Backbone as JSON Lines, residues from 0, in Angstrom:
{"i":0,"aa":"M","n":[3.09,16.43,2.27],"ca":[4.07,15.83,3.12],"c":[5.38,15.77,2.35]}
{"i":1,"aa":"I","n":[6.43,16.4,2.87],"ca":[7.72,16.42,2.22],"c":[8.64,15.45,2.94]}
{"i":2,"aa":"I","n":[9.18,14.51,2.18],"ca":[10.04,13.49,2.74],"c":[11.3,13.43,1.89]}
{"i":3,"aa":"S","n":[12.45,13.42,2.54],"ca":[13.69,13.32,1.79],"c":[13.98,11.87,1.46]}
{"i":4,"aa":"M","n":[14.74,11.66,0.41],"ca":[15.09,10.32,-0.03],"c":[15.83,9.56,1.07]}
{"i":5,"aa":"E","n":[16.66,10.26,1.84],"ca":[17.45,9.62,2.88],"c":[16.61,9.18,4.08]}
{"i":6,"aa":"S","n":[15.46,9.8,4.29],"ca":[14.67,9.49,5.48],"c":[13.89,8.18,5.36]}
{"i":7,"aa":"L","n":[13.75,7.66,4.15],"ca":[13.04,6.39,3.97],"c":[14.04,5.26,3.75]}
{"i":8,"aa":"T","n":[13.85,4.19,4.48],"ca":[14.7,3.02,4.31],"c":[14.27,2.25,3.07]}
{"i":9,"aa":"S","n":[15.11,1.36,2.63],"ca":[14.78,0.54,1.47],"c":[13.52,-0.3,1.7]}
{"i":10,"aa":"P","n":[13.36,-0.94,2.87],"ca":[12.11,-1.68,3.11],"c":[10.87,-0.78,3.1]}
{"i":11,"aa":"A","n":[10.99,0.43,3.63],"ca":[9.85,1.36,3.63],"c":[9.47,1.73,2.2]}
{"i":12,"aa":"K","n":[10.46,2.0,1.37],"ca":[10.2,2.33,-0.03],"c":[9.5,1.16,-0.72]}
{"i":13,"aa":"K","n":[10.0,-0.05,-0.48],"ca":[9.4,-1.23,-1.08],"c":[7.95,-1.4,-0.63]}
{"i":14,"aa":"D","n":[7.7,-1.21,0.67],"ca":[6.34,-1.35,1.21],"c":[5.39,-0.31,0.61]}
{"i":15,"aa":"I","n":[5.85,0.93,0.48],"ca":[5.01,1.99,-0.07],"c":[4.71,1.72,-1.55]}
{"i":16,"aa":"R","n":[5.72,1.29,-2.3],"ca":[5.51,0.95,-3.7],"c":[4.52,-0.21,-3.82]}
{"i":17,"aa":"L","n":[4.66,-1.21,-2.95],"ca":[3.81,-2.39,-2.98],"c":[2.36,-2.04,-2.65]}
{"i":18,"aa":"I","n":[2.13,-1.32,-1.58],"ca":[0.75,-0.95,-1.22],"c":[0.15,-0.05,-2.31]}
{"i":19,"aa":"G","n":[0.98,0.78,-2.93],"ca":[0.51,1.62,-4.03],"c":[0.0,0.79,-5.19]}
{"i":20,"aa":"T","n":[0.73,-0.26,-5.53],"ca":[0.31,-1.15,-6.61],"c":[-1.0,-1.85,-6.26]}
{"i":21,"aa":"F","n":[-1.08,-2.37,-5.04],"ca":[-2.29,-3.07,-4.62],"c":[-3.5,-2.13,-4.61]}
{"i":22,"aa":"V","n":[-3.33,-0.92,-4.1],"ca":[-4.45,0.03,-4.04],"c":[-4.86,0.44,-5.46]}
{"i":23,"aa":"E","n":[-3.9,0.64,-6.35],"ca":[-4.23,1.03,-7.72],"c":[-5.02,-0.06,-8.44]}
{"i":24,"aa":"V","n":[-4.63,-1.32,-8.28],"ca":[-5.36,-2.44,-8.89],"c":[-6.76,-2.53,-8.3]}
{"i":25,"aa":"Y","n":[-6.86,-2.41,-6.99],"ca":[-8.16,-2.44,-6.3],"c":[-9.06,-1.31,-6.8]}
{"i":26,"aa":"C","n":[-8.52,-0.11,-6.86],"ca":[-9.3,1.05,-7.28],"c":[-9.82,0.88,-8.71]}
{"i":27,"aa":"A","n":[-8.95,0.43,-9.6],"ca":[-9.36,0.24,-11.0],"c":[-10.45,-0.81,-11.11]}
{"i":28,"aa":"G","n":[-10.37,-1.87,-10.31],"ca":[-11.36,-2.94,-10.37],"c":[-12.65,-2.63,-9.65]}
{"i":29,"aa":"K","n":[-12.57,-1.98,-8.51],"ca":[-13.75,-1.73,-7.69],"c":[-14.41,-0.37,-7.97]}
{"i":30,"aa":"H","n":[-13.62,0.61,-8.35],"ca":[-14.14,1.97,-8.55],"c":[-13.87,2.42,-9.98]}
{"i":31,"aa":"G","n":[-14.01,1.52,-10.92],"ca":[-13.65,1.78,-12.31],"c":[-14.34,2.97,-12.95]}
{"i":32,"aa":"T","n":[-15.57,3.28,-12.54],"ca":[-16.31,4.37,-13.18],"c":[-16.1,5.72,-12.51]}
{"i":33,"aa":"V","n":[-15.47,5.72,-11.34],"ca":[-15.23,6.96,-10.6],"c":[-14.02,7.66,-11.21]}
{"i":34,"aa":"E","n":[-14.1,8.98,-11.32],"ca":[-12.99,9.74,-11.87],"c":[-11.78,9.64,-10.94]}
{"i":35,"aa":"R","n":[-10.63,9.39,-11.54],"ca":[-9.41,9.23,-10.76],"c":[-8.41,10.33,-11.07]}
{"i":36,"aa":"A","n":[-7.6,10.65,-10.08],"ca":[-6.55,11.65,-10.24],"c":[-5.22,11.0,-9.89]}
{"i":37,"aa":"E","n":[-4.15,11.65,-10.28],"ca":[-2.83,11.11,-9.99],"c":[-2.4,11.44,-8.57]}
{"i":38,"aa":"L","n":[-1.82,10.46,-7.92],"ca":[-1.24,10.64,-6.59],"c":[0.24,10.3,-6.72]}
{"i":39,"aa":"E","n":[1.09,11.26,-6.41],"ca":[2.52,11.02,-6.47],"c":[2.99,10.44,-5.14]}
{"i":40,"aa":"L","n":[3.61,9.28,-5.21],"ca":[4.15,8.65,-4.01],"c":[5.4,9.41,-3.58]}
{"i":41,"aa":"P","n":[5.77,9.31,-2.32],"ca":[6.93,10.06,-1.82],"c":[8.23,9.67,-2.53]}
{"i":42,"aa":"V","n":[9.16,10.57,-2.51],"ca":[10.54,10.43,-3.0],"c":[10.67,9.69,-4.33]}
{"i":43,"aa":"G","n":[9.82,10.05,-5.27],"ca":[9.93,9.5,-6.61],"c":[9.62,8.02,-6.72]}
{"i":44,"aa":"L","n":[8.76,7.49,-5.89],"ca":[8.41,6.08,-5.93],"c":[7.34,5.76,-6.96]}
{"i":45,"aa":"G","n":[6.9,6.75,-7.69],"ca":[5.92,6.51,-8.75],"c":[4.65,7.32,-8.57]}
{"i":46,"aa":"I","n":[3.79,7.16,-9.53],"ca":[2.5,7.85,-9.54],"c":[1.42,6.8,-9.66]}
{"i":47,"aa":"R","n":[0.36,6.96,-8.91],"ca":[-0.78,6.05,-8.96],"c":[-2.02,6.85,-9.32]}
{"i":48,"aa":"R","n":[-2.89,6.25,-10.12],"ca":[-4.16,6.88,-10.48],"c":[-5.24,6.29,-9.59]}
{"i":49,"aa":"L","n":[-5.79,7.14,-8.71],"ca":[-6.73,6.66,-7.71],"c":[-7.95,7.57,-7.6]}
{"i":50,"aa":"C","n":[-9.07,6.99,-7.17],"ca":[-10.27,7.76,-6.87],"c":[-10.04,8.5,-5.55]}
{"i":51,"aa":"P","n":[-10.9,9.44,-5.2],"ca":[-10.72,10.17,-3.93],"c":[-10.69,9.27,-2.69]}
{"i":52,"aa":"E","n":[-11.53,8.25,-2.64],"ca":[-11.56,7.34,-1.49],"c":[-10.24,6.58,-1.36]}
{"i":53,"aa":"C","n":[-9.74,6.06,-2.46],"ca":[-8.48,5.31,-2.43],"c":[-7.29,6.24,-2.21]}
{"i":54,"aa":"T","n":[-7.37,7.48,-2.69],"ca":[-6.31,8.45,-2.44],"c":[-6.21,8.72,-0.94]}
{"i":55,"aa":"A","n":[-7.34,8.9,-0.29],"ca":[-7.34,9.15,1.16],"c":[-6.75,7.96,1.9]}
{"i":56,"aa":"F","n":[-7.13,6.75,1.5],"ca":[-6.59,5.57,2.15],"c":[-5.08,5.46,1.91]}
{"i":57,"aa":"M","n":[-4.64,5.73,0.69],"ca":[-3.22,5.61,0.35],"c":[-2.4,6.63,1.14]}
{"i":58,"aa":"E","n":[-2.89,7.84,1.28],"ca":[-2.19,8.85,2.08],"c":[-2.08,8.4,3.53]}
{"i":59,"aa":"Y","n":[-3.15,7.79,4.05],"ca":[-3.14,7.25,5.41],"c":[-2.1,6.14,5.53]}
{"i":60,"aa":"A","n":[-2.09,5.22,4.57],"ca":[-1.17,4.09,4.61],"c":[0.29,4.56,4.53]}
{"i":61,"aa":"I","n":[0.56,5.54,3.69],"ca":[1.92,6.07,3.57],"c":[2.35,6.7,4.89]}
{"i":62,"aa":"A","n":[1.49,7.5,5.46],"ca":[1.82,8.17,6.73],"c":[2.1,7.14,7.82]}
{"i":63,"aa":"R","n":[1.3,6.1,7.88],"ca":[1.49,5.07,8.9],"c":[2.77,4.29,8.67]}
{"i":64,"aa":"R","n":[3.07,3.98,7.42],"ca":[4.3,3.21,7.13],"c":[5.55,4.04,7.46]}
{"i":65,"aa":"I","n":[5.5,5.31,7.16],"ca":[6.65,6.18,7.44],"c":[6.89,6.28,8.93]}
{"i":66,"aa":"R","n":[5.83,6.25,9.72],"ca":[5.96,6.39,11.18],"c":[6.06,5.06,11.92]}
{"i":67,"aa":"C","n":[6.26,3.97,11.21],"ca":[6.33,2.66,11.85],"c":[7.47,2.63,12.87]}
{"i":68,"aa":"P","n":[7.17,2.27,14.12],"ca":[8.21,2.25,15.15],"c":[9.12,1.02,15.08]}
{"i":69,"aa":"L","n":[8.79,0.05,14.25],"ca":[9.55,-1.2,14.19],"c":[10.42,-1.29,12.94]}
{"i":70,"aa":"E","n":[10.98,-0.21,12.51],"ca":[11.71,-0.17,11.24],"c":[12.81,-1.24,11.16]}
{"i":71,"aa":"E","n":[13.56,-1.43,12.21],"ca":[14.68,-2.37,12.18],"c":[14.23,-3.83,12.07]}
{"i":72,"aa":"E","n":[13.11,-4.16,12.65],"ca":[12.66,-5.55,12.72],"c":[11.3,-5.75,12.07]}
{"i":73,"aa":"K","n":[10.92,-4.89,11.15],"ca":[9.57,-4.83,10.6],"c":[9.12,-6.14,9.95]}
{"i":74,"aa":"P","n":[8.11,-6.8,10.56],"ca":[7.49,-7.95,9.9],"c":[6.4,-7.45,8.94]}
{"i":75,"aa":"T","n":[5.78,-8.35,8.21],"ca":[4.63,-7.92,7.42],"c":[3.56,-7.46,8.4]}
{"i":76,"aa":"C","n":[2.72,-6.58,7.97],"ca":[1.72,-5.98,8.87],"c":[0.82,-7.02,9.53]}
{"i":77,"aa":"K","n":[0.44,-8.07,8.77],"ca":[-0.47,-9.05,9.37],"c":[0.2,-9.87,10.48]}
{"i":78,"aa":"H","n":[1.54,-9.88,10.52],"ca":[2.26,-10.6,11.58],"c":[2.85,-9.67,12.62]}
{"i":79,"aa":"C","n":[2.51,-8.4,12.58],"ca":[3.09,-7.41,13.47],"c":[2.47,-7.48,14.87]}
{"i":80,"aa":"R","n":[3.28,-7.21,15.87],"ca":[2.77,-7.22,17.24],"c":[2.12,-5.88,17.61]}
{"i":81,"aa":"I","n":[2.41,-4.83,16.85],"ca":[1.78,-3.52,17.05],"c":[1.01,-3.24,15.76]}
{"i":82,"aa":"H","n":[-0.19,-2.74,15.88],"ca":[-0.94,-2.43,14.67],"c":[-1.08,-0.92,14.53]}
{"i":83,"aa":"C","n":[-0.49,-0.4,13.46],"ca":[-0.47,1.04,13.22],"c":[-1.82,1.56,12.7]}
{"i":84,"aa":"Y","n":[-2.56,0.7,12.01],"ca":[-3.82,1.11,11.41],"c":[-4.95,1.05,12.43]}
{"i":85,"aa":"A","n":[-5.88,1.97,12.29],"ca":[-7.12,1.92,13.07],"c":[-7.93,0.71,12.59]}
{"i":86,"aa":"P","n":[-8.85,0.2,13.4],"ca":[-9.6,-1.0,13.01],"c":[-10.28,-0.92,11.64]}
{"i":87,"aa":"L","n":[-10.89,0.19,11.3],"ca":[-11.55,0.3,9.98],"c":[-10.55,0.22,8.85]}
{"i":88,"aa":"Q","n":[-9.41,0.88,9.0],"ca":[-8.38,0.84,7.96],"c":[-7.72,-0.53,7.88]}
{"i":89,"aa":"R","n":[-7.6,-1.22,9.0],"ca":[-7.05,-2.58,8.98],"c":[-7.95,-3.5,8.17]}
{"i":90,"aa":"E","n":[-9.25,-3.35,8.36],"ca":[-10.19,-4.15,7.59],"c":[-10.12,-3.79,6.11]}
{"i":91,"aa":"K","n":[-9.99,-2.52,5.82],"ca":[-9.9,-2.05,4.43],"c":[-8.64,-2.6,3.76]}
{"i":92,"aa":"V","n":[-7.5,-2.56,4.45],"ca":[-6.27,-3.05,3.83],"c":[-6.33,-4.56,3.62]}
{"i":93,"aa":"R","n":[-7.0,-5.28,4.49],"ca":[-7.19,-6.72,4.28],"c":[-7.98,-6.97,3.0]}
{"i":94,"aa":"E","n":[-9.06,-6.2,2.84],"ca":[-9.89,-6.32,1.64],"c":[-9.09,-6.0,0.39]}
{"i":95,"aa":"I","n":[-8.34,-4.9,0.42],"ca":[-7.53,-4.48,-0.73],"c":[-6.49,-5.53,-1.08]}
{"i":96,"aa":"M","n":[-5.76,-6.02,-0.07],"ca":[-4.7,-6.99,-0.32],"c":[-5.26,-8.3,-0.87]}
{"i":97,"aa":"A","n":[-6.36,-8.77,-0.32],"ca":[-6.96,-10.02,-0.8],"c":[-7.46,-9.88,-2.22]}
{"i":98,"aa":"W","n":[-8.19,-8.8,-2.5],"ca":[-8.77,-8.6,-3.83],"c":[-7.69,-8.39,-4.87]}
{"i":99,"aa":"S","n":[-6.76,-7.52,-4.59],"ca":[-5.7,-7.19,-5.56],"c":[-4.69,-8.32,-5.69]}
{"i":100,"aa":"G","n":[-4.37,-8.96,-4.59],"ca":[-3.39,-10.05,-4.63],"c":[-3.8,-11.16,-5.58]}
{"i":101,"aa":"K","n":[-5.04,-11.55,-5.52],"ca":[-5.54,-12.6,-6.4],"c":[-5.43,-12.18,-7.86]}
{"i":102,"aa":"R","n":[-5.77,-10.94,-8.15],"ca":[-5.71,-10.47,-9.54],"c":[-4.29,-10.33,-10.05]}
{"i":103,"aa":"L","n":[-3.39,-9.86,-9.2],"ca":[-2.0,-9.73,-9.61],"c":[-1.37,-11.1,-9.85]}
{"i":104,"aa":"I","n":[-1.72,-12.08,-9.04],"ca":[-1.2,-13.43,-9.22],"c":[-1.76,-14.03,-10.51]}
{"i":105,"aa":"M","n":[-3.06,-13.81,-10.79],"ca":[-3.66,-14.31,-12.02],"c":[-3.05,-13.65,-13.25]}
{"i":106,"aa":"R","n":[-2.53,-12.43,-13.11],"ca":[-1.88,-11.73,-14.22],"c":[-0.43,-12.16,-14.4]}
{"i":107,"aa":"G","n":[0.03,-13.08,-13.56],"ca":[1.38,-13.57,-13.72],"c":[2.39,-12.97,-12.77]}
{"i":108,"aa":"R","n":[1.95,-12.17,-11.82],"ca":[2.88,-11.58,-10.85],"c":[3.1,-12.58,-9.73]}
{"i":109,"aa":"L","n":[3.84,-13.61,-10.01],"ca":[4.08,-14.67,-9.04],"c":[4.92,-14.21,-7.85]}
{"i":110,"aa":"D","n":[5.67,-13.12,-8.04],"ca":[6.46,-12.59,-6.93],"c":[5.57,-12.11,-5.79]}
{"i":111,"aa":"Y","n":[4.3,-11.82,-6.08],"ca":[3.39,-11.4,-5.02],"c":[2.86,-12.57,-4.19]}
{"i":112,"aa":"L","n":[3.09,-13.81,-4.65],"ca":[2.68,-14.97,-3.86],"c":[3.34,-14.95,-2.49]}
{"i":113,"aa":"W","n":[4.61,-14.59,-2.44],"ca":[5.34,-14.54,-1.18],"c":[4.66,-13.57,-0.22]}
{"i":114,"aa":"H","n":[4.33,-12.37,-0.73],"ca":[3.7,-11.35,0.13],"c":[2.29,-11.79,0.51]}
{"i":115,"aa":"Y","n":[1.59,-12.41,-0.43],"ca":[0.21,-12.8,-0.2],"c":[0.09,-13.83,0.93]}
{"i":116,"aa":"F","n":[1.0,-14.79,0.95],"ca":[0.91,-15.87,1.94],"c":[1.72,-15.63,3.19]}
{"i":117,"aa":"F","n":[2.7,-14.76,3.13],"ca":[3.56,-14.53,4.28],"c":[3.49,-13.08,4.66]}
């Protein structure tokens, strides 16, 4: 998927970077023994080391975030009136965010408290 830097808004970049961090923490904790490969996030947003299952989920999440129809008024996904994710992926992202959020907060990432609760 080729995306130009101009086509992603600042909130979209932030969301993609954030979900990438959460998925990487989740993958390392839950799939620690599985071989991981590098996944390059769009437009230079970083590289994440993920197992094949988490790579597939991350690619899905990126595609959905890029195609979000509510770009101008985008709330957090859990407060959104339209749900871009299929039911299985919605359940998966809830699991990832809950598991990773707790660990990131325990590691001192207090800035994630805002995202975790709101």
